[in-house]
Each structure stands twice: as C-alpha cells, then as structure tokens.
C-alpha positions in Angstrom: 85.3 -123.7 102.0 88.4 -125.4 100.7 90.4 -128.0 102.7 92.9 -126.7 105.4 96.4 -126.2 104.2 99.4 -127.2 106.3 102.4 -124.9 106.0 105.8 -125.1 107.7 107.8 -122.2 108.1 111.7 -122.4 109.6 113.2 -119.8 111.6 110.5 -118.8 113.9 112.6 -116.6 116.2 113.9 -114.4 113.1 112.3 -111.5 111.6 111.9 -113.4 108.0 110.2 -116.4 109.3 108.1 -114.1 111.5 107.2 -112.0 108.4 106.1 -115.0 106.6 104.0 -116.3 109.6 102.3 -112.7 109.7 101.6 -112.6 105.8 100.0 -116.2 106.1 97.7 -114.8 109.0 96.5 -112.2 106.7 95.4 -114.7 104.2 91.9 -115.6 103.8 92.6 -119.2 102.9 92.2 -122.1 105.7 96.0 -122.5 106.7 97.5 -124.2 109.5 100.8 -123.0 110.3 103.6 -125.0 111.8 106.9 -123.5 113.2 110.5 -124.7 113.8 113.6 -123.1 115.0 116.8 -124.3 117.1 116.3 -122.7 120.2 113.7 -123.2 122.9 113.3 -119.6 123.6 112.5 -118.5 120.0 109.8 -116.4 120.4 106.9 -117.5 118.0 107.4 -121.2 118.8 105.3 -120.1 122.0 102.3 -118.3 120.2 100.9 -121.8 120.0 101.7 -125.5 120.3 102.3 -126.2 116.8 106.1 -125.7 117.0 109.0 -127.9 117.4 112.9 -127.4 118.1 114.8 -128.5 115.0 118.3 -129.4 114.6 120.8 -126.7 112.9 120.7 -126.5 109.4 124.5 -127.5 109.2 123.6 -130.6 111.0 123.8 -133.6 108.9 120.5 -134.9 110.0 118.7 -131.7 109.0 117.3 -133.2 105.9 116.0 -136.4 107.3 114.6 -134.3 110.4 112.6 -132.4 107.6 111.3 -135.3 105.8 110.2 -137.1 109.0 108.6 -134.0 110.4 106.8 -132.9 107.0 105.3 -136.5 106.6 104.4 -136.7 110.4 102.4 -133.4 110.1 101.2 -133.9 106.3 102.6 -130.6 105.2 101.7 -129.3 102.2 104.4 -126.5 101.6 107.4 -125.7 103.5 108.8 -122.1 103.5 112.5 -122.0 104.7 113.5 -118.8 105.8 116.9 -119.0 107.3 119.7 -117.8 105.3 122.3 -120.6 106.5 119.8 -123.3 105.4 118.8 -121.8 101.8 121.5 -123.3 99.8 121.1 -126.8 101.3 117.4 -126.7 101.2 117.9 -126.0 97.4 120.3 -128.7 96.9 117.9 -131.3 98.4 114.7 -129.6 97.0 113.8 -132.5 94.6 114.4 -135.1 97.5 112.3 -133.3 100.1 109.6 -133.0 97.4 109.8 -136.6 96.3 109.7 -138.0 100.0 107.2 -135.7 101.4 104.7 -134.8 98.7 105.1 -131.1 100.0 106.2 -128.2 97.7 109.3 -126.5 98.7 109.4 -122.9 98.2 113.1 -122.3 97.3 114.7 -121.7 94.0 116.7 -123.8 91.6 120.3 -124.2 93.2 122.2 -122.2 90.5 119.8 -119.1 91.1 120.0 -119.4 95.0 123.7 -119.4 94.7 124.0 -116.0 92.6 121.8 -114.4 95.5 123.9 -116.3 98.1 127.3 -114.8 96.9 127.5 -111.1 96.5 130.2 -111.4 94.2 127.9 -113.5 91.9 125.1 -111.1 92.3 127.6 -108.5 90.9 128.8 -110.6 88.1 125.0 -111.4 87.0 123.8 -107.8 87.1 127.0 -106.5 85.4 126.7 -109.3 82.4 122.8 -108.2 81.8 123.7 -104.6 81.9 122.0 -103.6 85.2 123.2 -100.8 87.5 125.1 -102.1 90.3 128.1 -100.8 92.5 131.6 -101.6 91.1 132.8 -104.7 93.3 136.3 -106.9 93.3 137.6 -109.5 95.5 140.7 -108.1 96.9 143.5 -110.6 95.3 146.3 -108.0 95.6 147.0 -104.7 97.0 147.8 -103.2 93.7 144.3 -104.5 92.5 143.0 -102.5 95.6 144.6 -99.5 94.9 143.3 -99.4 91.4 139.9 -100.2 92.4 139.9 -97.2 95.3 141.3 -94.8 92.8 138.3 -95.3 90.3 135.6 -95.5 93.0 137.1 -92.9 95.6 136.4 -93.0 99.4 134.7 -94.1 101.4 134.5 -97.7 100.3 132.7 -100.8 101.6 134.3 -104.1 102.6 132.0 -106.9 103.5 131.8 -110.6 103.5 130.5 -112.3 100.4 128.0 -114.8 102.1 126.9 -112.7 105.2 123.6 -111.2 105.9 122.3 -108.1 107.9 125.0 -105.9 109.2 127.7 -108.8 110.1 131.1 -108.1 108.4 130.2 -104.8 107.1 133.1 -102.1 107.0 133.0 -98.7 105.5 136.6 -97.7 105.1 137.9 -94.2 104.3 141.4 -95.0 103.4 143.1 -97.7 101.1 145.7 -98.9 103.7 142.6 -99.8 106.2 141.9 -102.4 103.4 145.0 -104.1 103.5 144.1 -106.6 106.2 141.6 -108.2 103.7 143.9 -108.5 100.8 144.0 -112.0 99.8 140.9 -113.2 101.7 138.7 -114.3 99.0 135.6 -114.3 101.6 135.6 -110.6 101.1 134.5 -108.2 98.5 135.4 -104.5 98.0 132.4 -102.5 96.8 131.9 -98.8 95.7 130.1 -97.0 98.3 126.5 -95.6 97.7 125.7 -92.5 99.4 122.8 -93.1 102.1 121.6 -90.1 101.9 119.7 -90.6 98.7 118.1 -93.5 100.4 118.2 -97.1 100.6 115.4 -99.4 99.1 114.0 -102.8 99.5 112.0 -104.4 96.9 109.9 -107.6 96.9 108.8 -109.5 93.2 106.8 -112.4 92.8 106.8 -114.4 89.6 103.9 -116.5 88.8 104.3 -119.9 87.0 104.0 -118.3 83.8 107.2 -116.2 84.8 105.0 -113.0 84.7 105.2 -110.5 87.6 102.3 -111.0 90.0 103.2 -108.5 92.5 105.8 -105.9 93.2 106.5 -103.6 96.1 109.1 -101.1 96.7 109.8 -99.7 100.1 112.2 -97.1 101.0 113.6 -97.9 104.5 115.6 -97.0 107.4 118.0 -99.9 109.1 118.7 -101.0 112.4 121.3 -103.7 112.9 121.0 -104.5 109.3 117.1 -105.1 109.2 114.4 -102.9 108.2 112.7 -101.1 111.0 110.8 -98.1 109.1 109.8 -98.0 105.7 107.7 -96.0 103.4 106.1 -97.4 100.0 107.4 -95.8 97.0 105.5 -95.9 93.7 108.1 -95.0 90.9 107.0 -96.6 87.3 110.9 -96.2 86.2 112.1 -98.1 89.3 109.4 -100.6 89.3 110.2 -101.6 85.6 113.9 -102.0 86.4 113.0 -104.4 89.2 110.7 -106.4 87.3 113.1 -106.7 84.3 116.0 -107.8 87.0 113.6 -110.3 88.5 112.4 -112.0 85.4 116.0 -112.2 84.2 117.0 -114.3 87.4 113.7 -116.1 87.1 113.1 -116.8 91.0 109.5 -117.0 92.2 110.3 -114.5 94.8 113.2 -112.2 94.9 114.0 -109.6 97.3 116.3 -106.7 95.8 118.1 -103.9 97.9 119.3 -100.9 96.2 120.5 -97.3 96.7 120.2 -94.2 94.3 123.2 -92.9 92.6 122.2 -89.7 90.8 118.9 -90.4 89.1 119.6 -94.4 88.9 119.2 -97.1 91.1 121.9 -99.4 91.8 121.0 -102.8 93.1 123.9 -104.2 95.5 122.1 -107.2 96.9 119.6 -110.0 96.4 117.8 -112.4 98.8 116.8 -115.3 97.0 114.0 -116.1 99.6 111.1 -114.5 101.1 112.3 -111.2 103.3 112.0 -109.7 106.4 109.6 -107.4 104.9 107.2 -110.0 104.1 104.4 -109.0 106.2 104.8 -105.3 105.0 104.9 -106.2 101.2 101.6 -108.3 101.9 99.5 -104.8 102.2 100.3 -104.8 98.7 100.4 -108.6 97.5 100.5 -111.7 99.6 103.6 -113.6 98.4 103.1 -116.8 100.6 99.4 -117.0 99.8 100.1 -116.6 96.0 102.7 -119.6 96.4 100.0 -121.7 98.1 97.4 -120.7 95.4 99.8 -121.5 92.6 101.8 -124.6 93.9 99.3 -126.5 96.1 95.9 -125.6 95.0 97.1 -125.1 91.4 95.1 -122.0 90.8 96.1 -119.2 88.4 97.0 -116.0 90.3 96.3 -112.7 88.7 98.8 -109.6 89.0 98.0 -107.4 91.9 97.8 -103.8 91.2 97.7 -101.8 94.5 98.2 -98.0 94.7 97.9 -97.8 98.5 100.8 -95.3 100.0 101.5 -96.3 103.7 104.3 -96.0 106.2 105.5 -99.1 108.3 107.1 -98.8 111.6 108.2 -101.9 113.6 108.2 -102.3 117.4 109.2 -104.9 119.9 106.4 -107.0 121.4 106.7 -109.6 124.3 105.9 -113.3 124.1 105.5 -115.2 127.3 105.4 -118.7 128.1 105.7 -121.1 131.2 108.4 -123.8 132.1 105.6 -126.4 131.6 105.0 -125.4 127.9 108.9 -125.3 127.1 108.8 -128.9 128.7 105.9 -129.7 126.3 107.8 -128.0 123.5 110.9 -130.4 124.2 108.6 -133.5 124.6 106.6 -133.1 121.2 110.1 -132.3 119.5 111.7 -135.4 121.1 109.0 -137.4 119.4 110.2 -136.3 116.1 113.8 -137.5 116.8 112.6 -140.8 117.9 110.6 -141.1 114.6 113.8 -140.5 113.0 115.6 -143.6 114.5 112.2 -145.7 114.0 111.4 -144.8 110.4 113.2 -145.6 107.3 113.7 -142.2 105.8 112.9 -142.1 102.2 115.9 -141.8 99.5 
C-alpha cells in the first residue's frame, strides 16, 4: 500500500469540482481530499470536515491563500475547477509549485487562453484546418450583415469568455444583432442545428504527449450543463478529437461539438477538467491518471474501454448543522490568521 496522497479541489459547490471529487472517490489510490469554495453553503464543503471557505479568485490575496493552505495541509496536487480562476492559476502555476511543492493541474498560460476566449478557439481551429462554425467579432454592422448573409439565420451571439448558458442568444434576424455591434466582448457564430445532437468529449494526454483516454458523450443540456448523456463510440470522431487534443497539447481537454452533415464542428474548449469528469471516469479516470503521472511518477497506459452507458443526473440533498458551519468558519479563519503570520514564499 502506497502513501496517502493529499489532494485539494476548488469549487466544491459546482458541478466540475463535484465531478472531480466523485472521480477521485472512484480511484483505488489512497487519497485524502480537501475542498475549498467561496460560500459557507457550498454543498460539498459539508460532506466531511476537510473543507475551507476561500476568498474569491479575483481577490488579490487568493494566490497567497492557496500557498498557505497547501503548505498547511501538505497538499500533493491541486485541481482548480472554477472557470474564473483558471487563467490566474495558470499565470501563477510556477510560483504555486515552487512555494508549495504541490503539483498544479493546469496548462500553460498560452494554451489556457486559447480555451478561455471563444474567438481564440475559433482562430486556433481554423488555422489548423479543423471544422468549426464561422465566427466573427461584430466590429461593424456591415460586417455583421455580410456574416449573416453567408451563414444564414438563426445565428448565435455569445460572450467570448462566459461559460454555461450565460449571455447566450439565438437571433433570427440581422437587426436583432445591432445592439452587440462594436462590443468586442461578444462574438457572432454560425448556428449549428441542435437536432443533429451535441457532444462533449474528454481527452487525457500523457506526459509523453500520447492520448491515454478519450470519452465522447452525446448530451442533453439544462442551464448550460450536461444532465443526460449517452456514450458514443465513433472511430472517425474519436480520431478527430484526439488530433485536436494533441495539437493543443493540454493534459486534459474538454471539447464541445455539434454535427453538421456528416462532419463534427467544434465550437468550444474547456481547458480544465469538466462537469462530466465523473461520467468520463467510467471510461478513464483523468484525476487518477494525473496523480499517477505527476505525483507518483508512474507511467500510465492508454485505457481501451468499450462500455456503452447512459448517464442521468439528479439532485441530492446535503445536510449540515449550525455548529458544523461555525466549525467550518473557525478552521477557515485559522488559514487567514496564518496568512498574516507567515512569510509567504515569493
């Protein structure tokens, strides 16, 4: 039996963080999971007492907080899962790893930025010859008119940096898009017929840059997140997905696509573990692979798994007491006190 591995997961109130925790719980490794989130009523903070209330990632103290917390807990690997923190963590990855000796499961900043900005995702895919819906930044109404004439209606307007269903619009007429003209925070994108189906795909790259696991799910959405999914085994799509993943080079990439005719068009990347991490772990366990490679220095082999399954999500209650919430605040406050007392490594 190997040593106990201490893991930190952020976003314990969100579906991504919870998916990572579920996948870790499916592992046969001896893992101790610590959790952080920004609100006292984030559900997974209350499944045990290995949890802390963290500052928002936008707070200037967030990186210092992570350093102090990870050193206090002797964390071996940190899985950040919140969209709003990923760029900041990527910017400070070297600092976090140097000051804590923990591994931080986030990609290089330039690759993370390609995933973070949907227009950069479009440029990356187009440059490398992958299928992707036509996308523009609406700098002028003339440009928008030309775009709509080319792709037809309806068309999509969405924010370049948002996640889920936020700031997402399907417009039926070019005049409806006038209010977005000149706002470079938005993109106009070719609409892909939802009747053809939507797919979410997880891919893990080993340290040797070879694919170690791939899982494709045809999904149904609720509020921008997957709530039903059916595994798809399609060698053509799988080959395309693997090629895209290797081209970008992130250790884990979540790819979202729809069909157009007989081709798959990729419209979004998530450069982090995704909300379907737990479902994907039925095929390959990405968080466990990361621990084996980065913490235990093991070589991981490609997982070949042809199990067909259907996944359905449901809501489940988590209960706690006022005393336990008070205890959560007390142990969280202790970390903030350490931040004042300790000289944070720089």
